[in-house]
N, C-alpha and C positions, 0 to 999 in steps of 0.2 A: 453269594460268599465270594472271593475271588483265590483264583490259584499263586504258587508261587513265585510265577512271571507279571503277578498284578493283574490279568487278563480272565474277565469275565468265562468261566469255564463252560459253557455253553458256546460260545465263542471258539474256543480254543480245541474242544470235541469237533465241532464242524470243519474247522481250517485243517485239522490232524488228517480227517478224511480225503483230504486234498490237496497233498504238498507238491510243490513246484519241482522239487531238487535241489533248489537252492538255497541253502539256512538263511544266508540274506534276509531275501526276497521273501521266503515264509515268516522271516520276524517282521517285517516290513507290512506285507501282509494282515496280521497279528494286531501289530499296533492300531494299522489304520481300522480292522475290525471292533478295536475295545475303544476306541477314541470317537471318532466319526458318528455323529448323532445325523445328518441327515440322511433321510431315508432313501432319497435319491441316489446318492454318492457311494452309499451303502453300498446299492445294488447293482451298482455299475460293477464294484470292485466283485465283491460274490460272484458275479457274470461273470469277469474276465476270468476269475481262476477257477471257476464250473467248467468254461471252458478250455481251461487249459491253454490262454493266451500269455506267455511267460514273458515273451519280450515287451508284449503291452504291457503288462505288470510292471516291470523293471523301468518301462521309460518314466512310468507313472511314481513308483513307488520308492525310488532306490537314487533318487536327487532332492537337489532342494530348489528352488529359486534362488536368486543374488539381487542386487542392485545393480540395474544398468542405468542409462543415461534418464529415466524419466519412473526410477523406483522397483518394485517387483512387479511384472508384466509376464502372462502367460495364458493360455488357454484356459476356459474352466472346465471345471469337470472333477473327476476323483481321484486324488493322488498326492503327494507332498511337493510335485513338481509341476501343482498347478494352482489356480486362482479358485477356491473354494472354502465351505464355512470352515472348515478345522483349520487349513492353512491362514487364512486372515485370522482367526481365535492365536493362533500359533505366533503369527506375525505381533501382532498387538501385546501380546503377554512378554515378546521378548523386547517391544518398544517400553513398555511400562516399566523391566526393568533397569534398560538402562536411561530413564528417564530420573528414574527415583535415586539414582548414582550421582546423574550429572546434577538437578536440580535440589536445592535442600528446599526452596518454598512448590516444588510439583504439587504439592497436593491442595495450592490455594492457583496456581495457575491453569491448570488445566489444558485439556486438546481439543482445537477443533476440526470438527469431522463433518465434511463434505462427501456428495457423491451426483454421478452420473446416469443415464439412462438404462443402460445396458443390462441384458437377463439373458438368461439360459434355461427354459423349462424344462428339459428335459436332465439338468441338476440341481435344479430348484436353488438356481442362483441368480441374482439381483444384485446390481450394484447397492439401491437400498437396505437390502436385507443385508449384505457384508458392512454397512454402513453401520446399522442398529445392530449389528454383532460388535464393531470394533467400541462402540459404545459400552454394550455388555461388561464387556471386559473390563476397561477403565473403570465402570461405575461398580464395580462387584470390589475395586478395589480402591472405594470412597474417592476417585477423582473425580474434579468436575468436567463436564464435558459439554460443548457448545456443537450439537447435533442440528445443521440444518434442518427443515422442517420436509424442504426440496430438491428437487435436483436443482443445482449451480452448476455456471461455468468454472473451469477449474481456476480461473485467478481468483475466484473469493476465497478459496484456503486461504492459500499466503497472504493476501488480502487481511482477511479477518485474524488471523494467528499475530499480525503486529497491531492491528486495533486493538483488541481485544488483552493483546500481550500474553498471548497463553505459550505454555511451551515446547510446543509442535502443533504440528498439522495433519490429518491424514484424507488424504482425496483417492476416492475411490472410482478410479476409469482407466480406460485403455484408450482415451483417446482417440486416434483416426485408424486403429489397428481394424482387421478384420471382426464381426460380428461374435465368430466364436471367443475372443479375449477378453480377462481385463485384469485388472491393475492396482497398487496400493501403492500411493503417492509419498512418501513423507516430506513435508516439511518443518525445519527445527526454529528455535524462537526468532531467528534473524528475519523469518518468513523468506527465505529460499531454500534450496532444495538440499536435501544432505549430503555433503560429501562424505569423501574419510576424513578421518577415521568413525566418523558419527555411523555411515553405513556399516562396517565392518565389526563393529563392536554390537550393534543392535543386530544382526546376523549371529553372532555368539551371544547373546542373550538368547535369542530363539530356540537354538542349539541346546541349551541349557533346560530349560523348561517346553517338552514337545506335550505333555503329556496337559488338558486344560481342565484349569487349576481349579472348577467348582461347574458344578450346573448351571449357576448363575451367568458363566458366561455362554452359553444357549440362549439364554434367557429375552428375546427381541423386546419381549413387553417388559424389560425393566427401562428401559428408555421411555415408558408414556408413567411408569411409577414412582420414578426417582425424580427427588427433587434439587440433584446436582447438574441432573440435564440442563440445559435451556437453548432454546431457538434462537438462534443470531440473526434472522434472514430477513427481519424487517430493520434490523441496525444497520446491517453489513450493506444491503442494498442503496437503502439511502445516503449512506455515508460516502461509498462506492463512485454513485452517481455524481452527486457535492464535489467531489475531488474529480472526477473526471471534467468539470464544466474549467477547468483549470488550462486544459487541452486543447479549449474553443475559442479561438482567437475572432474570430469572424462571424460571431450569430446573427447578425442584422441580415447580411449577405446571406447567412445560408438561410435564412424565414423567406425570401423572395427568388430564392434560385430557381430558374422553370426546368434545372436538373433533376432527373428522374432514376431509383436505384430500383434493384433489385436484390432481394436479398435468401440465401438457402441458408438452413441451419443445420442440412444434415440428416436429418430424422434425430436432433439431438437437442440439447440444451438453449440452444445460441437467441433464438426468435423474437420472445420477451424482452430476454436483455438488450438485443439491441434495438430494440425498437425504442426501449426507455433511451438510448445511448443517443439516437437519434435527437429525438426531443429533450432533450439536455442542450442537442448543437440547434436546437431552432429548427430543425430541419423536419418536414413530416416522417410519419411513421414511411420505410420501405416498404416497396410492395415482394408479397412473402412468396413464395413458390409454393400452392397449396401441398404440395404432393411431400413435399418436406419439412413442412414446418412442424409439424407434430410428431413428439416423439416414437421411435420403435425403434426396438433396439436389433430387429434383423434387416434393418436398413431396405427398405424395400424396392427402392425406385434407383438406386445404382449398386453398379458391379464391385466396388470398393468405395467406404466410408471417410475417404481422404481425397478433399479438396487440391491436395496437392499434384494428383493423378492428369488436371488441367481441362483439357475441354470435353475430352470422353468422360466424365464423372458429372460436367454439367451440364448437359444436353438440356434437362428443365426449365435451366437459370436463363440459357440464353435464349431459348424457344420463348420463356414469357419475357423476357427483354424487349426483342422483337414484337412482340403484341404488344406491349405496354409502350412501346416508345421509350424504351429506358437505356441511356448509353453507359451506366455503368453496373458491375453484377457484383457482389460484393457476397461471400461463401465462406462461412465457418464452420470447423468443422465437430463433429458431435458432442465434443465438450469445450469449446469454445472459447481454444486458445492460441488455436490460428486460421488464419484469415487469408484468401483469396481472391481475386482481382483481376476482373475482364473489363474491355471494354470495348465499345463498338468502334470499329475503323471506317472513315471517311470515306473509303470505297469499297469494300464489301468485305464480309463476314467480322468475325472478333479476334481480338490481342490478350492470348493469356497472360498476366504477367508472370515473370515466375522473382520466387524469391526474391536473389538478388536484386533484380528490374525494381521491385517494390522497394526494395532497401532504398537504393539509390531516388527514388519519388521522397518516400518516410522520411529520408536521413537529410535530405534535402530542403524536403518543409520544416522538420523540426529545428534544423540551424538556421532556415526562413525567417518563422516565428519567432525564435529566440531573438535575432540583430533585432528585431523592430522595436523589442522593450529592452533593450541594452546599447547602446549607444557608442558606448566604448568599447575599441576593439580589444585591449588590454582584459577586457573581463573575461573573454573566450579561453583565458590559459584557465578558470576555474571550473568549464566544459567539459564534457568526453562526450566519446561513441565509442560503444562496444559491438563486437562480432566475436562468432567463433571461427577458430583458424580452418575450417573445409568452406568458409562464405567469402564471398566478395571481397576484395581491399579498397572499392571503392568508396569508403568512410574512411581510409588512410589519403587517398587522394584527395577528398575533401578537407582533411586535419591538414595537408602538408600548405593547402593555400590559405586556408581560412582561418591558421594559428589556433586549432581547439587540442584539444588532445584525442587519442585512439590506441585502444589496445585489443588484441585477441586471447581469446580462452581456447580449451581445449572442446572440443563437439560435447552439446549438451546444453540447456540454457539453466542446468542448475550451476555452474563456474559462471555463466554470467548473473545470475542474481548474486552471487556472493562476492562476487567483484565489484558490484556497484553497494551491496553493503559496506562492505573496504571502505572503499570511494567516500564514500558517505562521510563516514567516521572522521575523515583525513578533511570534511568543508567541500569538498568537491561533486560536483553533482551531473549526472547521467545524464543525458537529455533524447538518448534513443541508442536502441541495441534491437542486435537480430542473427537471427539462425537462418540457413538458405531454404530449409524447409519450412516456409511462408511464417515463420516466429520472429513476430514484433512485437516491441515494446517501447513505447511513446513514454516519455518521461520516465520518471524514477517511483513511482506510489505502490505499484507492485513489481515483485523480484521474481518474476516467471511473465512469460510469453503471454499476451493479451490479446485474442483477436476481437473481443469484446469494443474495448477503446480505441482499435487498431480499425476497425470499422468507420466507427464515427471521425476519426482524423481523417482517414482516406475521402470518405466522403467531404468533408468539408475542404479538402485540398483540391479534391475535382472542379467543386463549385466555385474556389477563387478562380482556378486557371480559367474554367470552362466562361467567367466575366474579363476574363483578358484574353479570351479567344481564342485558347489552347488547351487541346488536351492533352492527356496523362500522357501517351506515346509522343508527341509533341515534347511535352516540356523532360520527358525524358530523352531527348536525343538532344536539348540543347545543355541538358546536365555532361552527358557525355563530351559535347562541344566545346565545354568549359572545364572536364576535369580528366577529359581522356576517356576515352571509350574502354569498356568492361565487358570483353566477351568471356562467357561461361558456359559451362554444359557440366549439368549434374542428374544422373539415374541412379539404375542400379538392376543389377540381376539379382535374383533369388535362388538361392540354395537352403534345402531342407533337409541336409546332411552335414551335420558339425563336423565331422571327422574331413570333410571334402574342404570347408574351408581351413581348416590347420593346415593340408595340406598344401594348399594353393600360396597361403603367405608365407610356410615354410619352402618352398621353393623361390618361392620371390626374394627369400632371406639368403637362397642359397644359389642366384642364378647362374653365377657363373664361379660356380665351384664353393666349397665350406664358407661362411661367414662372405659370400662376395655379391650385393647386389646388383641388380641389370646395370650397365653401363651404357644403355642407349635405349630411348624408345622410339619407336617408328623413323628410326634411322635418322635420331636426333640425339646430339649425346647429352647422356644426363651428368650435370654438374654437383650436384649435390642431394644426398639421399637425409632425413630424418625420421626414424624408426621410434615414436614414442610408448610404443611398445617395449622394447630392448631397452632402450632407454640412447639408441642411437642417433648423433647427428656429424655429418661426413663434415659442415661446414666449423664446428668446434674443433679448436686446438686438442682437447682431448675426448673427443668424437663422442659428446654424450649431450645429451638432448636434454640435461636440467635446463637451458636457456633455447628459447626460440630465435635463431637471429637468420632472416634470408640473405644470402648474399645478393647480390645484385650480378648477375653474370656478365659475362663479356657477348657483348649480341657481334653477331657477325655481319659481313657489311653487304645488307641487302641492302630492298629498295623503302623499307620500313623499320623503325627503330622502338622495340616494346621492351618495358622493363615493368619486373615484378615491384610493387611499392609496397614495404612495412616498414613499422618502425624496428630503428636498430638491432635492439634488443627489448626481447620480454622473457617475459620466465612462464616455462609451461610445464609443468607436472610429467613426469614419467606415468603413464598410466595403463597399466597389466592389462584393465578388465574386458580391450576390446584389440583387437588389430585396429593401427591408424600408421601409414605409408606415404610419406609425401616425395615426391619427386620434382627439383628444380629442373629444368632445362636449358640447355645453353640459348633457345629463341626465345627466352623468355618467361615460357608457359612454364605454370608449376600444377601439379597433379597428385592428387591423393586417391589413396583407395583404404575405406576402413570398412568394418561389419559393425552394422545397425546394434545403438543398444536396445530395441524394442521391437524386431521385425527379425526374420530370418533372409535378411540383406545384406550382398556386399555392395557398397555405397561406389561411387566413385564422380569425383571432381576436378573439372581442370578450367582455367583462366587464364585468358590473353590480356594484361592490363598495355592499352596505347599511353602513350604521352598527349597531354592535351592538343589540341591543333590535329593530328593524325586521322586521317575519316578515310581510309583505308580500308574500312569494314569486310567487306567482302576477302579483302586476300588474307587479312585475320582471321573471318570465321572459318575457311576453309583451311588453314594451317591447324587448326585447332580440332578440326571437325578430324583431321588425319592422323594428328596424335592420339585424341579422344577414343579413335579405334582400333589403334595398334597399343594406347595402354590396355583395353580390354581383353585382346582376342590373343595379344604374346601374354600378357599377367596375368590372367584369370583363365583362358582357356578354354569360354564357356560350353562350347560343344562334348569338347574331350569332358569335361567334368560334369557333365546334364546339367548346365546352371538353365536358368528360365530368364530370358532377357525380358526388359519392361515393355508390356502390353502399351503403343501411346495411340 
């Protein structure tokens, strides 16, 4: 029997004995204990109430997650601001409500659901369980669910959405985040991640119905009993690998190449899928790092599960490569949507490529192989390459010389994926896309970054170059000689206090008085400022940033000439969901500060773009180093704000 508040009487009696003194918090606690049927997360809240830990309870229960650059993402554990059984059920109820309103044929199209290998024992929470709960909510409303029976790479979900004609897709993953985190990533019917207004409308629908509909929402066994549930794993894996073959251009050369590769899946899903991709390309399977090839939600052998961190997290891979005399190391992140690459240097040590450097190589390779099959130069007018605005401008340099199109998007592959879809509707084709955080997409079969296909493409490129007596590093040098050196620096500071982040960016926006941005950085004049968060752009006549136009700055008469090369006019929507400010300096450096959409980080990006033929690389690097250091020290003030600098 329920009381007037719709809560279990015994639960209310228990809570009344332990009031927190905050009516809003007390109500949130009551709701949690009434709705949550997971014994571990219920116990966490009860323990916090009993211990009087009001601040912790408030952080967990008095706010909700919102969609960032990769969906909902947060630590696992009890609370409306975290990933757990209840918040996933609530999210799926909201998703269902929105899809019902949007698609007349929703009940026949259904939803694709996939998951990675994350889990947290103390919360009784795993990606597999959360995927089953997602499916259970939909099945309880007679919606077909294409639920993968085993863990998969994240790109398989958007691929399956398109292939199966589903209304949407959900991937339970936190990608390369720390082991404590998990996430709920939503794809639209076009196979790209959701953007506004869909994300905001789904959140509104979630908040309209927070209480689980019925006991069926909690019934993970429903996926085994309901005829509306299908398992797409075999079909999708087969189709994906068949289509992957379209990116292979030198299979005979691959099968005879003496080049050896090492692969790490970083305790995630990638091992078996990268092995299959290599076979499609005619290679023997790469040598797997034994300590890291099997799933482990604790990521036991790495200090963090993000291969973007470079050599410090690739130690086991590089050691194995030395032992096996392998020249190239490939590392996919735990959900296999990102790829890191390292190459044995001719002298000593290893070269770990940055995301921008690897994009230069892959962009060159994808256009090179495209030209092999298209003899008419005019054909290039129908192809595109895309990059996020904080990534290197090297593809723009390619486009200017080679005659194809280049466009930028806001940070996050959701913008890239949707733009690929839009261009495909006009008959145009995107042959390569990337974001600097080692996210790459070769071709347009999947509308999200894909570490599996990228690993196979890198292997073929390396084998081809090896046959020409070139290394990846040597070819990168050749690319820069042809298209101009693009020297960049990307890093971050960690800030676990949101109010501090707000203060930092408020100070930047009022640096020289109210509404006045900084005028110099490291003694170099700032000639333009673009603030996508507020919609300000000093380069525009109306000072509005609805259009993104990088104006070439006047370059002082020094011993080298560098310019920022970008499309004359591009549309970039205002994005208030995170902070992002870009500064164009008089010497040609472009610098951006932005908050991460998935982690408690302030990221910074700087790049110096030289004209072709400019070989004073050391001069460029030193100038970039000075400006980057000033950007961090003057604008972020790490010591004053207790920011944690990246460990290198």
